[in-house]
C-alpha positions in Angstrom: -73.2 51.1 4.4 -76.2 48.8 4.6 -79.9 48.3 4.1 -81.4 47.7 7.5 -84.7 49.0 8.9 -84.2 51.8 11.5 -86.7 51.7 14.3 -87.9 55.2 13.3 -89.2 53.9 9.9 -89.7 50.2 10.5 -93.5 50.4 10.9 -93.7 52.4 7.7 -91.7 49.9 5.8 -93.8 47.0 7.0 -97.0 48.9 6.1 -95.9 49.9 2.6 -94.2 46.7 1.5 -96.0 44.3 -0.8 -94.9 40.7 -0.5 -92.0 39.2 1.5 -90.0 41.6 3.8 -86.3 41.0 4.3 -86.5 40.4 8.1 -83.6 37.9 8.2 -81.3 40.4 6.4 -82.4 43.2 8.7 -81.7 41.1 11.8 -78.3 40.1 10.6 -77.3 43.6 9.8 -78.4 44.9 13.2 -76.5 42.1 14.9 -73.3 43.0 13.1 -73.7 46.7 13.9 -74.4 46.0 17.6 -71.4 43.6 17.7 -69.0 46.0 16.1 -70.2 48.7 18.6 -68.6 46.5 21.3 -65.2 46.8 19.6 -65.3 50.2 17.8 -66.6 53.5 19.2 -67.0 55.6 16.1 -69.2 53.8 13.7 -71.5 55.8 11.3 -74.3 54.1 9.4 -75.2 55.2 5.9 -78.4 53.3 5.3 -80.5 52.7 2.2 -83.1 50.1 3.2 -83.4 46.9 1.2 -87.0 47.2 0.2 -89.1 46.3 -2.8 -89.4 48.6 -5.8 -92.3 50.8 -6.8 -95.0 50.1 -8.0 -95.1 46.3 -7.6 -93.4 45.6 -4.3 -93.6 48.9 -2.5 -96.2 51.7 -2.2 -93.9 54.8 -2.2 -92.1 56.1 -5.3 -89.6 58.0 -3.3 -87.9 57.3 0.1 -87.1 60.4 2.1 -83.8 61.2 3.7 -83.9 61.2 7.5 -81.4 61.1 10.4 -81.2 58.6 13.2 -78.9 57.3 15.9 -78.3 53.6 16.3 -76.6 54.1 19.6 -76.1 57.2 21.9 -75.6 60.3 19.7 -74.2 58.7 16.5 -74.8 60.7 13.3 -76.5 58.0 11.1 -78.5 58.8 8.0 -81.3 57.0 6.2 -80.5 58.1 2.7 -83.4 58.9 0.4 -83.7 57.5 -3.2 -86.1 57.2 -6.1 -87.7 53.7 -5.8 -88.9 53.1 -9.3 -88.1 49.7 -10.6 -84.7 49.5 -12.3 -84.0 53.3 -12.0 -83.7 52.8 -8.2 -80.2 51.2 -8.7 -78.9 54.4 -10.2 -80.6 56.6 -7.6 -79.2 54.5 -4.8 -75.7 54.8 -6.2 -75.8 58.6 -6.6 -77.2 59.3 -3.2 -75.0 56.7 -1.4 -72.0 58.3 -3.0 -73.1 61.8 -2.0 -73.3 60.8 1.7 -70.1 58.7 1.6 -68.4 61.8 0.3 -69.7 63.8 3.3 -68.6 61.1 5.7 -65.1 60.8 4.2 -64.5 64.5 4.6 -65.6 64.6 8.2 -63.6 61.4 9.2 -60.0 62.3 9.8 -58.7 58.8 10.7 -58.0 55.8 8.4 -61.3 55.0 6.9 -63.0 51.6 6.4 -66.3 51.3 4.4 -68.0 48.1 5.5 -70.7 47.2 3.0 -73.5 44.7 3.6 -74.3 42.5 0.6 -73.1 42.4 -3.0 -75.2 45.5 -4.0 -73.7 47.2 -7.1 -74.8 50.8 -6.2 -73.0 50.5 -2.8 -69.8 49.0 -4.2 -69.5 51.4 -7.1 -70.1 54.4 -4.8 -67.4 53.1 -2.3 -64.9 52.4 -5.0 -65.2 56.0 -6.4 -64.7 57.4 -2.9 -61.6 55.1 -2.5 -60.1 56.3 -5.8 -60.6 60.0 -4.8 -59.5 59.9 -1.1 -56.5 58.4 0.6 -56.7 55.9 3.4 -60.0 54.4 2.4 -60.4 50.6 2.5 -63.4 48.6 1.5 -64.6 45.5 3.4 -67.6 43.6 1.8 -69.9 41.3 3.8 -71.2 38.6 1.5 -74.4 36.9 2.8 -75.4 35.6 -0.7 -73.9 35.3 -4.2 -76.0 37.1 -6.8 -76.1 34.1 -9.0 -78.2 32.2 -6.5 -80.4 35.0 -5.1 -83.3 34.5 -7.5 -85.5 37.5 -8.3 -87.8 38.7 -11.0 -87.7 36.8 -14.3 -89.0 39.6 -16.6 -87.0 40.7 -19.6 -85.8 44.0 -18.2 -84.7 42.4 -14.9 -82.7 39.8 -16.8 -80.9 42.5 -18.8 -80.2 44.5 -15.6 -78.9 41.3 -13.9 -76.5 40.6 -16.7 -75.2 44.2 -16.7 -74.7 44.1 -13.0 -72.8 40.8 -13.2 -70.5 42.4 -15.8 -69.8 45.3 -13.5 -69.3 43.2 -10.4 -66.4 41.3 -12.0 -64.6 44.6 -12.2 -65.8 46.1 -8.9 -64.9 43.1 -6.7 -61.3 43.4 -7.7 -61.2 46.7 -5.8 -62.5 45.3 -2.5 -59.8 45.0 0.2 -61.3 42.3 2.5 -64.3 40.0 2.7 -66.7 38.7 5.4 -68.2 35.4 4.1 -71.1 33.4 5.3 -69.6 30.3 3.7 -66.0 29.3 3.1 -67.0 28.0 -0.3 -67.5 31.6 -1.5 -63.7 32.2 -1.7 -63.3 30.6 -5.2 -66.3 32.1 -7.0 -65.4 35.6 -5.6 -61.8 35.2 -6.8 -60.6 36.5 -3.4 -57.1 35.1 -3.9 -54.6 36.3 -1.3 -56.8 39.1 0.1 -57.9 38.7 3.7 -61.3 37.1 4.5 -63.1 35.7 7.5 -66.0 33.2 7.6 -68.8 34.3 9.8 -71.8 32.1 9.0 -74.1 34.1 11.1 -74.4 36.1 14.3 -76.9 35.7 17.1 -78.1 38.7 19.1 -79.6 37.4 22.3 -80.2 41.0 23.5 -83.1 41.2 21.0 -84.8 38.1 22.5 -87.7 38.9 24.8 -88.1 36.8 28.0 -90.6 34.3 26.6 -91.9 31.5 28.8 -93.9 29.0 26.6 -94.7 25.6 28.0 -94.7 22.6 25.8 -98.3 21.1 25.7 -98.7 17.7 27.2 -99.7 14.8 24.8 -99.1 17.0 21.8 -96.4 16.8 19.1 -95.9 20.2 17.5 -93.6 20.3 14.4 -92.7 23.9 13.6 -91.2 25.7 10.6 -90.5 29.4 10.2 -88.9 31.2 7.3 -89.0 31.6 3.6 -91.7 29.5 2.0 -89.8 28.7 -1.1 -90.2 25.4 -2.9 -86.5 25.1 -3.4 -86.0 25.3 0.4 -87.8 21.9 0.9 -91.0 23.2 2.5 -93.1 20.8 0.3 -90.9 17.9 1.5 -91.9 18.8 5.0 -95.6 18.9 4.0 -95.3 15.5 2.3 -93.5 14.0 5.4 -96.3 15.3 7.7 -99.0 13.8 5.4 -97.5 10.4 6.2 -98.2 10.9 9.9 -101.7 9.8 10.8 -101.5 10.3 14.6 -103.9 13.0 15.7 -101.5 14.2 18.5 -99.2 15.6 15.8 -99.6 19.1 14.3 -97.6 21.2 11.8 -97.2 24.9 12.4 -95.8 27.1 9.6 -94.9 30.8 9.6 -93.5 32.9 6.7 -94.2 33.9 3.1 -93.1 32.7 -0.3 -94.0 30.9 -3.5 -95.3 27.8 -1.7 -97.8 29.7 0.3 -100.9 28.8 -1.8 -100.0 25.1 -1.8 -99.6 25.2 2.0 -103.1 26.8 2.3 -104.6 24.2 0.0 -103.2 21.4 2.2 -104.3 23.1 5.4 -107.9 23.1 4.1 -107.7 19.3 3.9 -105.9 18.6 7.1 -107.0 20.5 10.2 -103.7 19.6 12.0 -101.8 22.1 9.8 -101.7 25.7 11.0 -100.5 28.4 8.7 -99.8 31.8 10.4 -98.2 33.8 7.5 -95.7 36.5 8.4 -96.0 37.3 12.1 -94.0 39.4 14.6 -90.7 37.8 15.6 -91.8 37.7 19.3 -94.6 35.4 18.3 -92.3 33.2 16.2 -89.9 32.8 19.1 -92.9 31.9 21.4 -94.0 29.2 18.9 -90.4 27.8 18.8 -90.3 27.3 22.5 -93.8 25.7 22.5 -92.9 23.3 19.7 -91.8 19.7 20.2 -89.3 19.9 17.4 -88.1 22.5 14.8 -87.4 21.5 11.3 -85.3 23.0 8.5 -86.2 20.9 5.4 -83.7 22.5 3.0 -81.8 19.7 1.2 -78.3 19.9 -0.3 -79.8 19.8 -3.8 -78.5 22.7 -5.9 -75.2 24.4 -5.9 -76.5 27.4 -4.0 -76.5 25.3 -0.7 -72.7 25.5 -0.7 -72.8 29.2 -0.5 -75.6 29.8 2.1 -76.1 29.3 5.8 -79.8 29.2 6.8 -80.2 32.0 9.4 -83.0 30.1 11.0 -80.6 27.5 12.3 -79.1 29.9 14.9 -82.5 31.0 16.0 -83.7 27.4 16.2 -80.7 26.3 18.3 -81.0 29.4 20.6 -84.6 28.5 21.4 -83.6 25.5 23.3 -86.0 23.3 21.3 -84.5 20.2 19.5 -83.8 20.8 15.8 -84.0 18.5 12.7 -82.2 19.3 9.5 -80.2 17.9 6.6 -76.5 18.0 6.3 -75.9 21.0 4.1 -72.4 21.9 2.8 -72.8 25.6 3.8 -73.3 24.7 7.5 -70.0 24.3 9.5 -69.4 20.8 10.7 -69.6 21.5 14.5 -73.3 22.4 14.2 -74.2 18.8 13.5 -73.1 17.8 17.1 -76.2 19.6 18.4 -79.1 18.5 16.3 -80.8 15.6 14.6 -79.8 14.9 10.9 -82.5 13.3 8.7 -81.4 9.8 7.5 -82.5 10.7 3.9 -82.9 14.0 2.0 -86.5 13.5 1.1 -90.0 13.3 2.6 -89.4 9.8 3.8 -86.2 10.8 5.6 -88.0 13.7 7.3 -90.9 11.5 8.3 -88.6 8.8 9.8 -86.6 11.4 11.8 -89.5 13.5 12.9 -91.5 10.6 14.3 -88.4 9.1 15.9 -87.5 12.4 17.6 -91.0 13.3 18.7 -91.4 9.9 20.4 -88.3 10.4 22.5 -88.5 11.2 26.2 -89.1 14.9 26.7 -86.3 15.2 29.2 -83.8 13.8 26.6 -85.0 16.4 24.0 -84.6 19.2 26.6 -81.0 18.2 27.3 -80.2 18.2 23.5 -82.0 21.5 23.1 -80.1 23.2 26.0 -76.7 22.0 24.5 -77.6 23.6 21.2 -78.7 26.7 22.9 -75.4 27.0 24.9 -73.4 26.4 21.7 -75.0 29.4 20.1 -75.0 31.7 23.1 -71.4 31.0 23.9 -69.8 30.8 20.5 -72.0 32.8 18.0 -72.9 35.9 20.1 -72.6 39.4 18.7 -69.3 40.1 20.5 -67.5 37.0 19.3 -68.7 37.0 15.7 -68.2 40.7 15.2 -64.8 40.4 16.8 -63.7 38.3 13.8 -64.6 41.2 11.5 -62.8 43.8 13.8 -59.6 41.8 14.0 -59.5 41.5 10.2 -60.2 45.1 9.4 -57.5 46.3 11.9 -55.0 44.7 9.6 -56.1 45.9 6.1 
């Protein structure tokens, strides 16, 4: 049970969304599904897309129910729901439960409901099916903790958030197993002795087109793609770049978020800065290969960094282009063997490391990039990462 974007309605979701679209979450969910398909041959998807609410973040008041097949002739369903702000939570719960009930009656074997994200409507629906029917287990994939997910700050949303937090404390006790994107999540989720596995991310190289982008001679391209949130350090990267006066250097940025206006303002005063907004993934991957270095400027400031793994890290590494980042507590230690770590967690630290790396011999950078690429392709592919989930749910 998840919130991905089926190919049949992806274009519609992109056209009707207002503001940021959850591309990273969509990619992770599809990678998990494809990985599990390599281990399990009878997966059914009950899907309610993670989209913005009507009227502020999405154009449609109601999402229609439709059928699709994620592989061969699977009976997957894109469940309809009322998309009005706040009310959508109740509508998603009612309709998710309805389709879970249909699935549970048709499935004759032991049943596992694998839920993507701590989403109250999904968990409540699954628990009520579990209470009603024998041989049902619930496994929850936790990409983020609600406390650190941000969101709307209006009065109604805050009340809804508090109510959801109250319910979650009760609901999480009924979950049988967990898939965590950070080992630090064990304590705040009160998992105790229940089974869990850490899968910080998953990389699906079958989705990557064959892109051949040459690195321009005599140019130093610094590239960032992802959420343009101030708390993720994007302004530190901008400050670091402002210290570089060399005309050979340029900064390319893709994405959307609250720092977008500031990025545009700085772009107007420095022609070396290129801002592309949200662009197709194929174009992002092409830019990554063309760049001299990729930067993740997120610092370890804030408790939330313990509980998150920046999904762009896997994509950066897999591009074969050298990566610069800070040492974040949510990133497993072995990743730091394949990248450059800034010497300070501020703009000066990024400036020092960026200029040092960009002035290295290009052959050296290519060797480092290839090692990072192999690390991801061999150890974090869909079969290996999904295999961790499969081995755990076999035992619950």
